[in-house]
N, C-alpha and C positions, 0 to 999 in steps of 0.2 A: 271179748270182755271178761273181766275177772269177777269172781263171786264176792270179792271184798268190797265193802261199801266205801264210797268216797270219803266219808268221815273217818274211816279206819286207816286210810292210806297215809304213808309218809309223804313229805313234799316230793321226794324223788319219784316215788311210785305214781303220784298224781300227775307230775310233769310228763312222765313217760306215757301214761294213759292219755293225757291231753294231746301229746304229739301224735299218737296213734289215731285219735279221733280226727284231728286236723288232716292228717294224711288221707284217711278214708274219705273225708268230705271233699278234699281237693281233687281226688281222682274222679269223683262223680259217678262211681260205678255201683252205688247203692240205691235201692228203691227210695221213693219219696218218704214213706213212713219211717224207714230205717234212718234216713237222713235227719228227720226231725228228732228221732230218739237220740241219735248221735250228737246233734246240736245241743239238746237239753243236757246230755251227760257232759259235754264239753263246757257248758256254762257252769255246771256244778263243780267240775274239776278246776276251772279257772278261779272261781270264788274260793275254793278250798286252798289253792296255792297262794292266793292273795292273803288269806287269813294267816296261813303259816308264815309267810314272809313278814307280815305286820307283827306277829307274835315274836319272831326272831329279832326284829328291829327293836322292839320294846325291851326285850331281855338285854340286848347290847347297851341300850340307853341306861338301864338300871345299873349294869356293871360299871359303865363309865361314870355315872353319877356317884356310885359308891366309892370309886377310886378318886373322886374329886376332879375328874377330867371333864372337859367341856362336853356338853351333850348336843345332840343335833346331828343329823346325817348330812353328808356332803356328797355330791355326785362323784362317781368314779371317773377318773381322767379319760376323756375320749368318748364319754357316754352322754 
């Protein structure tokens, strides 16, 4: 784990850390107490990533509204 707090991580850093947590938990090679700590960190990382994405979506909506374009998001094709 890194010394950087979750709140100080960029979206990309937090996603990479979350992937690492998931990998460690999936392997099942960590002690119970460490698993709990990893799960807690994973929950923090997930919430941080969700907040970063929401913020980015809101910024895009503001840009679109300022340009007079329709606002609202639509799903990516195939998702």
